[in-house]
C-alpha distance (Angstrom), angle and dihedral (degrees) to the residues before:
residue distance angle dihedral
M1 . . .
K2 3.78 . .
S3 3.80 91.4 .
K4 3.81 91.9 50.4
Y5 3.82 90.2 47.5
F6 3.79 91.9 54.0
Q7 3.81 90.9 46.0
F8 3.81 89.2 52.9
L9 3.82 92.1 49.3
T10 3.78 90.5 47.6
C11 3.81 91.4 53.2
I12 3.82 91.5 49.1
L13 3.83 91.5 48.6
V14 3.80 92.7 49.5
A15 3.79 90.9 48.9
V16 3.81 92.4 49.9
L17 3.79 92.7 47.5
C18 3.80 92.1 48.4
M19 3.79 96.4 48.4
P20 3.82 96.8 72.5
A21 3.78 90.4 47.1
I22 3.78 91.6 52.7
V23 3.79 92.4 46.8
L24 3.79 90.8 45.1
G25 3.78 89.9 50.0
Q26 3.79 90.5 53.1
K27 3.79 91.9 49.3
K28 3.77 92.1 50.3
Q29 3.78 96.1 46.0
K30 3.78 104.5 128.5
P31 3.79 117.1 -127.8
N32 3.75 122.6 -128.4
V33 3.79 109.3 -117.8
I34 3.81 125.8 -149.2
F35 3.79 118.5 -178.3
I36 3.81 110.5 -167.1
Y37 3.79 108.4 -162.2
A38 3.80 113.7 -166.1
D39 3.79 121.5 -163.4
D40 3.83 122.8 -122.0
V41 3.82 94.5 -14.7
G42 3.79 110.4 155.0
Y43 3.78 131.9 -141.6
G44 3.81 90.0 -104.4
D45 3.82 100.2 40.3
L46 3.82 95.5 93.7
S47 3.78 128.1 69.2
S48 3.80 89.3 -132.3
Y49 3.82 86.1 62.7
G50 3.78 95.8 48.0
A51 3.81 105.5 -80.7
T52 3.80 111.2 148.6
K53 3.79 103.1 172.4
I54 3.80 91.8 63.0
S55 3.80 134.1 31.2
T56 3.82 126.9 -141.1
P57 3.84 104.0 -177.0
N58 3.80 97.6 164.4
I59 3.80 94.7 52.0
D60 3.81 89.0 41.7
R61 3.79 87.5 56.6
L62 3.79 88.1 68.2
A63 3.80 88.5 58.8
K64 3.80 93.8 46.9
E65 3.80 93.1 47.5
G66 3.80 96.6 35.0
I67 3.79 141.0 4.6
R68 3.81 134.7 -41.9
F69 3.80 119.7 -156.3
T70 3.79 123.7 -152.5
N71 3.82 98.4 -176.1
A72 3.81 102.6 45.1
H73 3.79 122.6 129.3
A74 3.76 150.2 -169.3
T75 3.79 110.7 -138.6
S76 3.78 92.4 -121.1
A77 3.77 144.0 31.3
T78 3.82 93.1 -125.0
C79 3.78 133.5 57.1
T80 3.81 111.1 -113.5
P81 3.82 96.2 50.4
S82 3.82 92.3 45.8
R83 3.80 90.6 51.6
F84 3.79 91.8 46.4
A85 3.82 90.4 54.6
L86 3.81 91.9 47.0
M87 3.80 92.1 53.2
T88 3.81 99.2 40.4
G89 3.80 107.1 28.7
K90 3.80 86.8 -128.9
Y91 3.79 129.8 116.4
P92 3.82 105.7 -106.9
W93 3.80 94.1 -136.3
R94 3.81 87.7 67.0
Q95 3.80 90.0 70.7
K96 3.79 127.0 53.9
G97 3.77 118.8 -124.3
T98 3.80 97.8 34.8
G99 3.79 96.6 119.3
V100 3.81 122.8 110.7
L101 3.81 102.8 -51.0
P102 3.80 130.0 -139.2
G103 3.79 117.1 -123.5
D104 3.80 94.1 -99.9
A105 3.83 98.1 50.8
S106 3.80 123.9 132.4
L107 3.80 121.1 -109.1
I108 3.82 108.7 -80.9
I109 3.81 98.6 -168.6
P110 3.82 111.6 92.6
T111 3.80 105.0 -122.6
E112 3.79 93.9 -153.4
N113 3.83 94.1 61.9
L114 3.77 132.4 79.7
T115 3.80 113.4 -89.8
L116 3.79 133.8 -174.7
P117 3.83 94.1 -101.0
R118 3.81 90.1 48.1
V119 3.80 89.5 56.5
F120 3.80 86.7 60.0
Q121 3.79 93.7 43.0
N122 3.80 89.2 53.2
A123 3.80 87.9 53.9
G124 3.80 91.7 54.9
Y125 3.80 98.0 -99.0
K126 3.77 129.1 143.2
T127 3.79 107.8 -127.0
A128 3.79 134.0 -155.7
S129 3.78 138.6 178.7
V130 3.79 113.9 -156.3
G131 3.81 123.2 175.6
K132 3.76 135.2 11.9
W133 3.82 115.4 14.2
H134 3.84 110.3 176.4
L135 3.81 95.9 165.4
G136 3.77 97.8 104.7
L137 3.79 134.6 -99.8
G138 3.77 137.0 -126.9
E139 3.77 134.5 15.2
N140 3.78 121.8 -26.8
N141 3.81 113.4 -81.4
K142 3.81 92.7 -8.3
Q143 3.78 121.5 124.2
I144 3.79 112.6 -110.9
N145 3.78 116.4 -117.3
W146 3.80 101.6 -149.1
N147 3.81 91.8 -171.5
K148 3.81 96.0 65.0
P149 3.81 132.7 49.5
I150 3.81 108.0 -67.0
T151 3.78 109.8 -120.2
K152 3.80 101.1 -144.7
G153 3.77 133.4 25.4
P154 3.82 141.8 108.5
N155 3.82 93.0 -29.7
E156 3.80 91.8 59.7
T157 3.81 91.1 52.6
G158 3.81 94.6 56.5
F159 3.80 109.3 -74.8
D160 3.80 117.3 127.6
Y161 3.79 89.7 -161.0
A162 3.79 132.1 23.2
F163 3.79 134.3 -177.6
F164 3.78 113.3 171.5
F165 3.76 151.0 121.8
P166 3.81 117.8 -106.7
A167 3.81 104.4 -116.0
T168 3.80 129.0 -22.1
S169 3.77 130.2 -27.5
D170 3.80 91.2 -110.2
R171 3.82 91.9 58.1
V172 3.79 130.8 72.5
P173 2.97 139.9 -83.5
T174 3.79 92.5 60.3
V175 3.81 96.2 -164.7
F176 3.78 139.3 115.3
I177 3.81 119.5 -118.1
E178 3.80 124.5 -158.9
N179 3.78 111.3 -159.5
H180 3.83 99.5 -48.2
E181 3.79 104.9 -16.8
V182 3.79 136.2 78.3
Q183 3.80 108.5 -120.0
G184 3.80 122.5 -122.2
L185 3.79 94.3 7.9
D186 3.79 118.0 163.5
S187 3.81 109.3 -144.4
E188 3.80 88.6 -147.3
D189 3.81 90.6 59.9
P190 3.83 105.7 48.7
I191 3.79 121.9 -168.3
E192 3.77 123.9 -117.1
V193 3.81 124.8 -177.7
D194 3.79 131.3 -170.1
Y195 3.79 131.7 173.6
S196 3.79 98.3 -178.0
K197 3.80 102.6 55.0
K198 3.77 142.3 6.6
I199 3.80 116.0 -87.6
G200 3.77 129.0 -170.3
N201 3.78 126.4 4.8
E202 3.79 102.9 -86.0
P203 3.81 118.4 134.2
T204 3.79 117.7 -90.2
G205 3.76 131.7 -155.6
K206 3.78 90.1 -117.2
E207 3.77 96.7 52.2
N208 3.80 99.7 31.8
P209 3.82 109.1 31.8
E210 3.80 89.4 153.8
L211 3.83 88.5 72.4
L212 3.81 94.1 59.1
K213 3.79 121.0 106.2
L214 3.82 89.0 -175.4
P215 3.81 110.4 38.4
A216 3.79 119.0 -142.6
S217 3.79 124.1 -122.3
L218 3.78 115.5 -117.0
N219 3.82 120.2 -84.8
H220 3.81 97.8 1.6
G221 3.80 94.7 110.4
H222 3.80 97.7 -118.2
N223 3.77 91.6 126.2
N224 3.79 104.8 91.4
T225 3.83 126.7 92.1
I226 3.80 113.0 0.3
V227 3.81 115.0 -131.7
N228 3.81 120.5 176.8
G229 3.79 90.4 -8.7
I230 3.81 92.9 -55.6
G231 3.79 127.5 108.7
R232 3.81 115.3 -127.5
I233 3.78 138.8 -161.8
G234 3.80 108.5 -100.1
W235 3.79 133.6 16.7
M236 3.78 127.2 -84.4
T237 3.79 136.5 179.6
G238 3.80 130.1 -174.8
G239 3.78 128.7 9.7
K240 3.79 91.8 93.1
Q241 3.79 93.2 151.9
A242 3.80 91.2 50.4
R243 3.79 97.7 50.3
W244 3.77 116.7 112.9
T245 3.79 128.9 -127.6
D246 3.80 108.2 -126.3
E247 3.80 92.9 -136.9
E248 3.82 90.6 61.9
I249 3.82 99.8 49.5
A250 3.81 98.2 91.4
H251 3.82 92.5 47.8
V252 3.81 93.9 46.7
F253 3.81 93.7 50.0
L254 3.82 91.3 45.5
S255 3.80 91.1 50.9
K256 3.81 92.0 52.0
A257 3.81 91.9 46.6
E258 3.80 91.9 50.5
Q259 3.81 91.6 48.2
F260 3.79 90.8 53.8
I261 3.81 92.0 48.4
E262 3.81 92.0 49.6
Q263 3.80 93.7 47.1
N264 3.80 92.3 50.7
S265 3.80 102.0 34.3
K266 3.81 92.3 113.8
N267 3.80 94.0 53.8
P268 3.81 133.1 45.7
F269 3.79 112.9 -85.8
F270 3.80 139.9 -179.0
L271 3.80 116.8 -148.2
Y272 3.79 120.6 -170.4
F273 3.80 100.0 -163.1
S274 3.80 107.1 -173.0
L275 3.79 109.9 -172.8
N276 3.79 125.6 -147.4
D277 3.80 89.5 -146.2
I278 2.93 130.6 125.8
H279 3.84 97.9 13.2
V280 3.79 121.4 108.0
P281 2.95 136.4 -62.7
R282 3.78 85.7 57.6
M283 3.77 103.1 -156.7
P284 3.82 111.7 151.5
S285 3.76 125.1 -168.6
T286 3.79 118.6 -92.3
Q287 3.80 87.0 -100.0
F288 3.81 90.2 71.2
K289 3.79 105.5 23.3
G290 3.78 109.5 121.8
K291 3.80 93.6 2.5
S292 3.83 97.2 117.4
S293 3.78 131.7 57.6
M294 3.81 90.6 -126.1
G295 3.79 102.2 69.0
L296 3.79 122.8 -124.5
R297 3.82 94.7 -22.6
G298 3.79 90.1 55.3
D299 3.79 91.5 44.2
V300 3.80 92.8 56.0
I301 3.81 90.3 48.5
L302 3.81 87.2 57.7
Q303 3.82 89.6 47.2
M304 3.80 90.6 50.6
D305 3.81 91.0 50.4
W306 3.81 90.6 49.2
T307 3.81 89.7 51.5
V308 3.80 91.1 54.9
G309 3.80 89.3 47.8
E310 3.81 91.3 53.6
I311 3.81 90.5 52.8
L312 3.81 90.0 50.8
K313 3.82 89.9 49.7
K314 3.79 90.7 51.2
L315 3.80 91.9 52.3
D316 3.80 90.4 49.9
E317 3.80 91.6 46.9
L318 3.80 91.7 52.4
K319 3.83 91.1 43.1
I320 3.80 92.5 -126.6
A321 3.81 99.4 111.3
D322 3.82 94.7 102.2
N323 3.78 93.0 60.8
T324 3.80 98.2 38.3
L325 3.78 122.6 98.2
I326 3.79 107.2 -152.3
I327 3.80 119.8 -172.8
F328 3.78 126.1 -171.4
S329 3.80 121.8 -165.0
S330 3.82 142.9 136.8
D331 3.81 132.9 -114.0
N332 3.81 93.9 -130.0
G333 3.78 142.9 -23.3
P334 3.80 128.5 -64.6
V335 3.77 133.3 -73.4
I336 3.79 122.3 -171.2
D337 3.81 104.7 -170.1
D338 3.80 107.0 33.3
G339 3.77 102.5 156.6
Y340 3.79 111.1 -55.8
A341 3.79 129.1 88.2
D342 3.81 94.4 -123.6
K343 3.83 95.8 136.8
A344 3.80 90.3 -117.1
V345 3.80 93.0 141.6
E346 3.79 95.5 51.5
L347 3.80 94.6 42.5
S348 3.81 95.7 45.1
K349 3.81 94.2 66.6
G350 3.79 108.1 130.4
H351 3.81 91.3 27.0
K352 3.80 120.9 97.9
A353 3.80 105.6 -158.0
A354 3.81 92.8 -170.9
G355 3.79 94.2 38.7
A356 3.80 111.1 -146.4
L357 3.80 92.1 -18.1
R358 3.79 126.5 110.1
G359 3.80 121.4 -123.4
G360 3.78 127.1 2.9
K361 3.77 139.4 -149.7
Y362 3.85 110.4 3.3
S363 3.83 91.7 21.7
A364 3.82 134.5 119.9
F365 3.80 88.9 -149.2
E366 3.81 119.7 94.6
G367 3.79 93.2 -93.6
G368 3.79 88.8 68.8
S369 3.78 99.0 61.2
R370 3.82 111.4 5.9
V371 3.78 100.9 98.0
P372 3.80 141.6 170.2
W373 3.80 114.2 -81.2
L374 3.78 120.3 -178.0
A375 3.79 126.1 168.6
R376 3.78 135.9 -176.5
W377 3.80 129.9 -172.1
P378 3.81 109.6 153.0
Q379 3.80 93.1 -160.6
A380 3.79 94.3 54.4
I381 3.82 113.9 14.9
K382 3.79 121.9 72.5
P383 3.82 111.3 -127.4
G384 3.79 118.3 -109.3
T385 3.81 95.0 19.9
E386 3.82 120.6 159.6
S387 3.79 123.2 -161.1
D388 3.80 135.9 -177.3
A389 3.81 92.9 -174.5
L390 3.81 113.1 138.6
I391 3.81 106.6 -112.6
C392 3.79 134.1 158.2
Q393 3.79 136.5 -162.8
I394 3.80 88.6 -119.2
D395 3.82 86.9 69.3
L396 3.79 96.3 66.1
M397 3.80 91.9 87.5
A398 3.82 97.2 54.7
S399 3.80 92.5 37.7
F400 3.80 94.8 54.8
S401 3.81 92.8 39.2
H402 3.80 87.6 57.2
F403 3.81 91.8 42.4
F404 3.81 90.0 56.0
Q405 3.83 91.4 41.5
Q406 3.80 91.5 -120.4
K407 3.78 122.9 160.1
T408 3.78 115.4 -131.7
E409 3.77 131.2 -159.2
S410 3.81 120.8 -111.7
N411 3.81 91.5 -106.8
D412 3.82 94.6 50.4
G413 3.79 118.6 102.0
V414 3.80 92.1 -15.0
D415 3.81 93.9 -178.3
S416 3.81 98.2 36.2
Y417 3.82 121.5 106.7
N418 3.77 131.4 -163.8
V419 3.80 105.0 -110.9
M420 3.80 97.3 150.6
D421 3.81 93.6 128.2
A422 3.80 89.4 55.1
M423 3.82 92.2 45.3
L424 3.81 89.9 54.2
G425 3.79 93.9 44.7
K426 3.80 93.6 -112.5
S427 3.80 92.8 117.7
K428 3.78 133.5 33.7
T429 3.80 90.3 -150.3
G430 3.77 121.5 87.2
R431 3.79 129.1 167.0
A432 3.82 119.8 -26.5
F433 3.80 96.4 -129.0
L434 3.78 142.1 -1.2
V435 3.79 134.5 -155.3
K436 3.80 113.6 -149.2
Q437 3.78 131.8 -169.4
G438 3.78 124.7 -141.2
G439 3.76 100.0 143.5
A440 3.80 89.7 -67.7
L441 3.79 115.8 52.3
S442 3.78 119.2 -120.1
L443 3.78 133.5 -165.8
T444 3.79 123.5 -146.1
Q445 3.82 118.0 -164.0
G446 3.77 116.4 171.9
T447 3.80 106.4 -47.2
W448 3.82 94.2 -21.4
K449 3.78 125.0 95.6
Y450 3.79 125.3 -170.5
I451 3.83 122.9 -168.2
E452 3.79 115.3 -162.7
P453 3.82 119.2 -127.3
R454 3.78 114.1 -90.5
E455 3.78 133.5 172.7
G456 3.77 119.5 -131.8
K457 3.76 142.6 81.6
A458 3.79 116.5 -35.3
V459 3.81 90.0 -145.8
Q460 3.79 126.0 38.6
E461 3.77 99.8 -134.7
L462 3.81 98.4 -156.2
T463 3.80 93.6 58.2
N464 3.82 99.3 20.9
T465 3.81 89.5 -125.8
E466 3.79 124.8 151.2
T467 3.80 103.1 -124.1
G468 3.78 100.3 -162.0
N469 3.81 90.0 -124.8
N470 3.80 112.0 149.7
P471 3.82 129.2 155.0
K472 3.80 87.4 -138.2
P473 3.82 127.8 62.6
Q474 3.80 118.0 -95.0
L475 3.78 126.7 -148.1
F476 3.80 127.2 -175.6
D477 3.79 135.7 180.0
L478 3.80 100.1 -140.5
S479 3.81 93.2 -168.6
K480 3.81 89.3 67.0
D481 3.79 101.5 21.1
L482 3.80 111.9 35.9
G483 3.79 89.3 160.0
E484 3.82 91.0 59.5
K485 3.79 93.4 -130.3
T486 3.82 99.8 141.5
N487 3.80 119.7 58.4
L488 3.82 107.0 -150.4
A489 3.81 96.8 -177.3
D490 3.80 94.4 110.6
K491 3.80 91.9 46.4
Y492 3.82 95.2 51.0
P493 3.83 107.3 32.2
A494 3.82 92.3 157.2
K495 3.81 90.8 56.6
V496 3.81 89.9 48.9
K497 3.79 91.1 50.6
T498 3.81 92.8 48.7
M499 3.80 95.7 47.1
S500 3.80 92.9 43.2
A501 3.81 89.9 53.6
E502 3.81 91.1 47.4
L503 3.79 92.1 50.7
E504 3.78 90.0 50.5
R505 3.81 91.2 48.2
I506 3.79 91.4 53.3
R507 3.77 91.5 46.4
E508 3.80 94.1 49.8
A509 3.81 96.3 39.9
G510 3.80 94.3 67.4
R511 3.78 90.1 -139.1
S512 3.79 135.0 47.6
R513 3.78 101.6 -152.4
């Protein structure tokens, strides 16, 4: 009896001692993180943000099962600088050479510094970058040799695996790269790329417009080497076997993303899934061509939504959806006519790509950088949550560093703030201020937005976008005037003076935190 009694007590003691460990283990289980970065998707391009001419049910599902933000931002109104800020936690205007890059640019992310993917690597995650890159490749100021392993790229910035194209789909070289090597390259047909002058004797959009299946708009620059019946920016020779077909891009990137998820479903992973959609040239697969009422731009929105749906299906299939934080956002605001005669302007009537916002891609107004941001994490985010907290993609570095209880150096992520509670819907307060770049810099503090004076055209003629350029300061109360219609600078000169001085302080300080 005594022996059985002690055995019983021992079992109870073991069970009690193990319970906290089990609970603690559950609490510390690291979530998978997928950041889906769309290209040129505006604040009003999704049905969850008010679009009525097109429906995006899969992306909307993130809002229904998670959180929808109404005051979320990219740092910039163009792609390369927004991506630089996301990866480094640093405002792009602090570093020279962070404008929209050509396809043969050098890597602009310092490889010796902390980056967003390295935060995840330091936390024991497997990391991958799949999709558009557009942050440069190779050594600084050295010509890229596309026919040999490329020395620097996504892998050197913290990604264990990378499958991508170098810049944008309207720029050469039009090839896929896996880690360091161009895929499908024939050594007997080497690639050469030049952005300053024509090379080789291949047809160009300028000289052979009759060969184009997607004509280029005038003066946009999409009239150089023709690939897959589409004129590109820049000249390219060779690599014919390696060149992609535009209609296959979305499916190829999705396949690579799904493979990475499957291979790492048993361990925590971070996937940076950077979509080609809905950037020009808009050339959807046959599956989606002609399926919207908005022409090719509408078709690629449907393709983008399908892509998100396939990722959600994969998470459900692998039974890892509950512990996966999936975020969807865009690198900048929308542009309708961006260089190809795809009838997007005519067919978009009745659709407001930027919603109630003024401006769009390339603009200092809200339409340039206020973007959709939806997030779902069933274990942590309450379904159907709405938030107007001020958050920015630049904050992912500090937020995840804090989440993983990592210490960072003083020169790491100098403009990134920990807003994780806001990102998960646990707080209605985000960052206190934000500097945005749309040509002119602007400062948002609370409901007030100040745009610094800047010379230049008020409307970019090629895209018909209001730039926000004004030789005088501009001040808006976004709580009453989200469309930035009424400039209050003359009415509140003291506010202008204060915000102008604060913007200058941030600019000169070299860090904002």
